[in-house]
VMD Tcl script that draws the C-alpha trace (Angstrom):
set ca {
  {17.62 4.33 -24.17}
  {18.76 1.73 -20.80}
  {17.52 4.13 -18.18}
  {14.10 4.74 -19.80}
  {13.39 1.13 -20.61}
  {14.03 0.21 -16.87}
  {11.67 3.17 -15.44}
  {9.02 1.73 -17.74}
  {9.37 -1.59 -16.37}
  {9.21 -0.71 -12.81}
  {6.25 1.04 -13.33}
  {4.65 -2.24 -14.84}
  {6.10 -3.82 -11.53}
  {4.48 -1.49 -9.48}
  {1.08 -2.93 -11.09}
  {1.96 -5.87 -10.32}
  {2.36 -4.75 -6.70}
  {-1.50 -3.52 -6.66}
  {-2.86 -5.99 -8.68}
  {-4.00 -8.08 -5.61}
  {-4.07 -5.85 -2.34}
  {-7.79 -5.04 -4.06}
  {-9.15 -8.49 -4.70}
  {-9.74 -10.29 -1.77}
  {-12.02 -7.14 0.91}
  {-14.43 -6.97 -2.68}
  {-13.95 -10.79 -3.33}
  {-15.13 -12.31 -0.11}
  {-19.04 -11.38 0.06}
  {-19.93 -14.04 -2.20}
  {-16.64 -16.55 -0.56}
  {-18.39 -16.72 2.76}
  {-21.30 -17.11 1.19}
  {-19.70 -20.14 -0.53}
  {-18.38 -20.98 2.59}
  {-20.32 -20.30 5.12}
  {-18.75 -18.43 7.08}
  {-18.94 -15.13 9.59}
  {-18.16 -11.79 8.39}
  {-15.05 -11.20 10.39}
  {-13.44 -14.26 8.92}
  {-11.95 -11.58 6.67}
  {-9.80 -10.13 8.76}
  {-7.39 -13.43 9.93}
  {-6.87 -13.87 6.59}
  {-5.37 -9.82 6.16}
  {-3.50 -10.85 9.62}
  {-1.93 -13.83 7.38}
  {-0.59 -11.51 4.19}
  {0.58 -8.83 6.30}
  {2.57 -11.18 8.45}
  {4.56 -12.87 5.71}
  {4.53 -9.42 4.28}
  {6.51 -8.32 7.71}
  {9.08 -11.42 7.31}
  {9.71 -11.42 3.88}
  {10.51 -7.43 4.18}
  {12.71 -8.60 7.25}
  {15.24 -10.53 4.55}
  {14.55 -8.52 1.96}
  {17.67 -6.64 2.68}
  {20.15 -10.47 2.31}
  {17.50 -11.56 -0.37}
  {18.64 -8.51 -2.45}
  {21.73 -8.44 -1.73}
  {22.10 -12.84 -3.07}
  {19.85 -12.54 -6.69}
  {19.89 -8.36 -7.02}
  {16.64 -6.49 -7.27}
  {16.11 -7.53 -10.99}
  {15.69 -11.36 -9.52}
  {13.90 -10.36 -6.65}
  {10.86 -8.97 -8.51}
  {10.65 -11.50 -11.38}
  {10.39 -14.70 -8.38}
  {8.18 -12.21 -6.60}
  {5.75 -11.83 -8.97}
  {5.71 -15.36 -10.24}
  {4.77 -16.56 -6.38}
  {1.85 -13.41 -6.33}
  {0.48 -14.74 -9.71}
  {1.30 -18.68 -8.48}
  {-0.46 -17.49 -5.56}
  {-3.51 -15.70 -7.43}
  {-4.28 -18.33 -10.16}
  {-3.83 -20.97 -6.59}
  {-6.39 -19.00 -4.44}
  {-8.58 -19.28 -7.50}
  {-8.75 -23.31 -7.11}
  {-8.68 -23.73 -3.51}
  {-11.37 -25.81 -2.38}
  {-11.60 -23.99 1.05}
  {-10.88 -21.91 3.66}
  {-7.54 -22.92 5.26}
  {-6.39 -23.33 1.98}
  {-7.07 -20.00 1.76}
  {-4.67 -18.72 4.74}
  {-1.93 -20.82 3.18}
  {-2.09 -19.19 0.23}
  {-2.39 -15.74 1.45}
  {0.90 -16.36 3.21}
  {2.67 -17.33 0.08}
  {1.18 -14.10 -1.55}
  {2.29 -12.00 1.85}
  {5.52 -13.45 1.47}
  {5.66 -12.85 -2.14}
  {4.75 -9.36 -1.81}
  {7.48 -7.53 0.99}
  {10.83 -8.53 -0.68}
  {9.97 -6.67 -4.09}
  {7.92 -3.76 -2.14}
  {11.37 -2.87 -0.68}
  {13.43 -3.51 -3.39}
  {11.90 -1.37 -5.66}
  {11.61 1.66 -3.51}
  {15.00 1.33 -2.66}
  {15.85 1.05 -6.30}
  {14.16 4.09 -7.43}
  {15.69 6.11 -4.09}
  {18.59 5.51 -4.96}
  {18.66 5.92 -9.11}
  {15.82 8.37 -9.79}
  {14.39 11.65 -8.87}
  {11.89 12.20 -6.51}
  {8.71 12.95 -7.91}
  {8.63 9.82 -9.68}
  {8.06 7.85 -5.95}
  {4.91 9.42 -6.18}
  {3.98 8.49 -9.46}
  {5.49 5.33 -9.21}
  {3.02 4.50 -6.13}
  {0.07 6.42 -8.49}
  {0.60 3.02 -10.29}
  {0.60 0.59 -7.89}
  {-2.81 2.83 -7.58}
  {-3.66 0.87 -11.09}
  {-3.06 -2.54 -10.35}
  {-4.66 -1.99 -7.29}
  {-7.67 -0.28 -9.36}
  {-7.49 -2.67 -12.05}
  {-8.04 -5.92 -9.51}
  {-11.88 -5.15 -8.86}
  {-13.27 -4.87 -11.68}
  {-12.15 -8.34 -12.42}
  {-13.94 -9.34 -10.46}
  {-17.04 -6.78 -10.64}
  {-17.10 -7.92 -14.60}
  {-16.97 -11.57 -12.98}
  {-20.07 -10.48 -11.25}
  {-21.88 -8.76 -13.19}
  {-21.60 -12.40 -16.06}
  {-23.02 -14.04 -12.72}
  {-19.63 -16.43 -12.66}
  {-18.09 -17.29 -9.32}
  {-15.28 -14.37 -7.80}
  {-12.72 -17.45 -8.71}
  {-12.99 -16.80 -12.56}
  {-11.68 -13.29 -11.32}
  {-9.18 -14.16 -9.59}
  {-7.88 -16.82 -12.86}
  {-7.87 -13.09 -14.65}
  {-5.87 -11.49 -12.38}
  {-3.82 -14.40 -11.53}
  {-3.14 -15.29 -15.78}
  {-1.84 -11.13 -15.81}
  {0.42 -11.03 -12.89}
  {2.10 -14.20 -14.57}
  {2.32 -12.39 -18.20}
  {3.86 -9.25 -16.41}
  {6.30 -11.85 -14.70}
  {7.40 -13.10 -18.51}
  {8.33 -9.80 -19.18}
  {10.56 -9.73 -15.84}
  {12.07 -12.64 -16.91}
  {12.80 -11.58 -20.61}
  {14.56 -7.85 -19.70}
  {16.50 -9.35 -16.48}
  {19.28 -8.14 -18.63}
  {18.55 -4.35 -18.18}
  {18.88 -4.20 -14.83}
  {22.61 -5.77 -15.37}
  {23.22 -2.68 -17.53}
  {21.34 -0.02 -15.54}
  {23.88 -0.88 -13.17}
  {27.07 -0.92 -15.07}
  {25.58 2.55 -16.44}
  {25.10 3.54 -12.73}
  {28.18 2.30 -11.71}
  {30.51 4.08 -14.63}
  {28.41 7.33 -14.06}
  {29.24 7.31 -10.85}
  {32.96 6.65 -11.17}
  {33.11 10.08 -13.24}
  {30.38 11.77 -11.36}
  {31.19 11.50 -7.65}
  {28.24 14.52 -7.18}
  {27.10 12.45 -3.69}
  {30.12 12.57 -2.31}
  {28.83 14.24 0.79}
  {25.90 11.95 1.18}
  {28.32 9.17 0.77}
  {30.77 10.45 3.70}
  {27.67 11.44 5.70}
  {26.45 8.20 5.27}
  {29.65 6.40 7.39}
  {29.10 8.74 10.02}
  {25.45 7.11 10.66}
  {25.52 4.63 13.85}
  {22.76 2.37 14.22}
  {20.34 4.02 17.93}
  {18.85 1.41 20.11}
  {15.05 1.37 20.56}
  {14.88 3.44 23.12}
  {16.95 5.90 22.19}
  {14.81 6.18 18.78}
  {11.48 6.44 20.91}
  {13.14 9.14 23.00}
  {13.92 11.73 20.39}
  {10.83 13.90 20.10}
  {7.95 13.01 17.92}
  {9.03 10.04 16.97}
  {6.15 8.11 18.86}
  {3.73 10.42 17.81}
  {5.37 9.94 14.10}
  {4.80 6.24 14.35}
  {1.08 6.63 15.68}
  {0.24 8.61 12.26}
  {1.47 5.53 9.82}
  {-0.69 3.16 12.58}
  {-4.01 5.33 11.73}
  {-3.37 6.23 8.45}
  {-2.68 2.82 7.75}
  {-5.85 1.07 9.63}
  {-8.04 3.53 7.43}
  {-6.31 2.66 4.55}
  {-6.56 -1.53 4.89}
  {-10.31 -0.98 6.47}
  {-11.62 1.12 3.61}
  {-10.66 -1.42 0.90}
  {-11.51 -4.71 2.90}
  {-14.94 -3.69 4.15}
  {-16.14 -1.12 1.35}
  {-17.86 -3.66 -0.02}
  {-19.98 -6.00 2.93}
  {-20.89 -1.94 4.05}
  {-22.43 -2.02 0.55}
  {-24.22 -4.94 0.70}
  {-25.14 -5.02 4.19}
  {-26.17 -1.22 5.07}
  {-26.85 0.41 0.98}
  {-28.36 -3.24 -0.23}
  {-25.87 -2.63 -3.75}
  {-25.14 -5.96 -5.40}
  {-21.74 -7.08 -5.40}
  {-20.98 -6.45 -8.63}
  {-21.67 -2.87 -8.56}
  {-19.65 -2.92 -4.37}
  {-17.14 -4.25 -6.00}
  {-17.13 -1.01 -8.45}
  {-17.62 1.31 -6.74}
  {-14.74 -0.03 -4.03}
  {-12.31 -0.06 -7.01}
  {-13.60 3.94 -7.09}
  {-11.54 4.09 -3.68}
  {-8.40 2.94 -5.29}
  {-9.08 5.15 -8.64}
  {-8.90 7.65 -6.37}
  {-5.54 7.00 -4.17}
  {-4.23 6.24 -7.81}
  {-5.02 9.89 -9.65}
  {-4.44 11.34 -5.97}
  {-0.92 10.24 -6.20}
  {-0.42 11.18 -9.96}
  {-1.66 14.66 -9.07}
  {0.46 14.88 -5.82}
  {4.07 14.22 -8.40}
  {3.04 17.53 -9.71}
  {1.62 19.64 -6.75}
  {4.61 18.25 -4.51}
  {6.84 20.33 -6.98}
  {5.05 23.41 -5.30}
  {3.39 22.77 -2.20}
  {5.69 21.60 0.61}
  {4.64 18.26 2.01}
  {2.99 19.25 5.44}
  {0.39 21.51 3.20}
  {-0.51 18.36 1.36}
  {-0.57 15.84 4.35}
  {-2.48 18.55 6.59}
  {-5.14 18.43 3.01}
  {-4.84 14.80 2.41}
  {-6.37 14.01 6.52}
  {-9.36 16.81 6.12}
  {-10.27 15.78 2.78}
  {-10.14 12.11 4.02}
  {-11.69 13.04 6.95}
  {-14.41 14.77 5.82}
  {-15.24 12.06 3.29}
  {-15.28 9.65 5.60}
  {-18.25 11.41 6.72}
  {-19.67 12.00 4.24}
  {-19.93 8.22 3.63}
  {-22.46 8.08 6.51}
  {-25.15 10.59 5.42}
  {-28.17 9.20 3.66}
  {-27.20 9.33 0.68}
  {-28.92 7.40 -2.36}
  {-27.03 4.77 -2.46}
  {-25.84 5.10 -5.88}
  {-24.04 8.49 -5.08}
  {-21.73 7.01 -2.65}
  {-19.37 6.40 -4.96}
  {-18.08 10.04 -4.55}
  {-17.75 9.53 -1.07}
  {-15.50 6.97 -2.03}
  {-13.21 8.10 -4.15}
  {-12.99 11.08 -2.50}
  {-11.44 9.32 0.06}
  {-9.14 7.58 -1.72}
  {-7.93 11.15 -3.24}
  {-7.82 12.00 -0.13}
  {-5.14 9.24 1.32}
  {-3.34 9.64 -1.37}
  {-0.14 11.88 -0.51}
  {-0.66 11.60 2.73}
  {2.25 8.14 2.91}
  {4.63 9.55 0.35}
  {4.52 13.09 2.27}
  {5.09 11.61 5.34}
  {7.79 9.32 4.44}
  {9.57 12.46 3.12}
  {8.92 14.73 6.18}
  {11.16 12.62 7.80}
  {14.41 13.40 7.44}
  {13.70 17.43 7.37}
  {12.42 16.63 11.13}
  {14.42 13.93 12.64}
  {17.99 14.68 10.35}
  {19.30 12.56 8.15}
  {21.28 11.03 10.23}
  {18.53 9.18 11.70}
  {16.07 8.76 9.04}
  {16.98 5.11 7.85}
  {16.56 4.16 11.13}
  {13.33 6.08 11.52}
  {11.40 5.51 8.37}
  {12.21 1.24 9.47}
  {10.29 2.31 12.70}
  {7.82 3.66 10.94}
  {7.62 0.90 7.97}
  {7.01 -1.99 11.28}
  {4.01 0.70 12.70}
  {2.54 0.88 9.40}
  {2.20 -2.89 9.13}
  {1.01 -2.83 12.39}
  {-1.98 -1.09 11.38}
  {-2.57 -3.34 8.71}
  {-2.71 -6.56 11.32}
  {-4.46 -5.03 13.95}
  {-6.67 -2.70 13.22}
  {-9.40 -4.57 10.46}
  {-9.86 -7.48 11.95}
  {-10.65 -5.24 15.28}
  {-13.32 -3.32 12.96}
  {-13.83 -6.64 11.82}
  {-15.17 -8.16 14.85}
  {-17.35 -4.16 15.68}
  {-19.23 -4.40 12.21}
  {-20.08 -8.16 13.06}
  {-20.92 -7.59 16.54}
  {-22.14 -4.15 16.95}
  {-23.29 -2.46 12.73}
  {-22.12 -2.52 9.66}
  {-23.35 1.25 9.81}
  {-19.92 2.16 12.04}
  {-17.64 1.36 9.17}
  {-17.83 5.32 7.90}
  {-17.51 6.92 11.33}
  {-14.12 3.77 11.65}
  {-12.55 5.82 8.38}
  {-13.13 9.70 9.33}
  {-12.15 8.42 13.33}
  {-8.78 7.15 11.71}
  {-8.47 10.12 9.92}
  {-8.66 12.59 12.21}
  {-6.55 10.44 14.95}
  {-4.16 10.75 12.31}
  {-4.16 14.30 11.76}
  {-3.85 14.60 15.25}
  {-0.76 12.75 15.84}
  {0.73 14.16 12.90}
  {0.32 17.94 13.99}
  {1.86 16.63 17.06}
  {5.20 15.61 15.97}
  {5.50 18.83 13.83}
  {5.03 20.79 16.68}
  {7.81 18.30 18.95}
  {9.65 17.59 15.89}
  {10.27 22.51 15.64}
  {10.87 21.88 19.00}
  {13.66 19.61 18.61}
  {15.49 21.63 15.66}
  {15.18 25.11 17.34}
}
mol new
graphics top color blue
foreach p $ca { graphics top sphere $p radius 0.5 }
foreach p [lrange $ca 0 end-1] q [lrange $ca 1 end] { graphics top cylinder $p $q radius 0.2 }
display resetview
């Protein structure tokens, strides 16, 4: 019973992880009008969020060791809730940047803590389903903004509503802190009575850290890192610039654009939920291939001169294709590069993912502003084709290494 209650709590915590991630992109078209700012300034906010998240992730090991997963999850949810609520009151762009830093810092440690805890204590299919609950949060966030726009209210109202939900989730996490301690005691007793993981423990003792140049010398690793760069460039850019494209090129009102972008996140949510079942019968390699092809095709469909109201379908399809790629790439790492290297290579992959999030969306913003907003779907399709190329290169090179 303790395990079930804690798992339900973690699912709610993953919703709280997704809530802030999609708010800014759908709010930016009205934000920049309020403050008379150019389009590409959104990219700078994204960079500060990612940098803060990276710093928080790097410090997460020390923080989790000191406080424990339960307290880290609570404090992170509280920090993000207060940051979102604070953003709803900011008088200028500068304060938006400042609170974006605290928002990113709150997100980094909890992401690492929850993923690590689930990997240690729960079965693999829960990882896909938990990430689908991130999609629930990412889908619901824009709906608050869309509803505010539909009632001719400011984006600030949507932010206040989401901040209030986040603080309520933080309250639930606070009152359930004893669950983490009870589950830890139960797990400790279970492991002492049933030492099923003895071989894995011995293997982990034999793992020695590799230097960066040694890691990069393993066949396929550079392409593995590039796969994460291009994937994350597409995932973040799709949400960040989607509303601006729909408003500027397709001529949709801001409230409908926000609703359409939420369909992209709902595609990720639905796709990851389905992936939990599909992964029981289909290999990770097949899921990666299917995902990148579906997303690349969806990106091309967005560019077609379809009626504006029909753009919602390829946006949903793009998210659906993106859904299994990230979890499957992580899952394949031990099989491709060996269990003794996987934890370090996954660390490099996460750093590459953050680099893709930090570098490409702002660059795309500059390109969209100075060339044409019409480039948006072509950038998404191009990133997914590069993801496919790098993923296939990893499979080919890693296969030769094992042979």
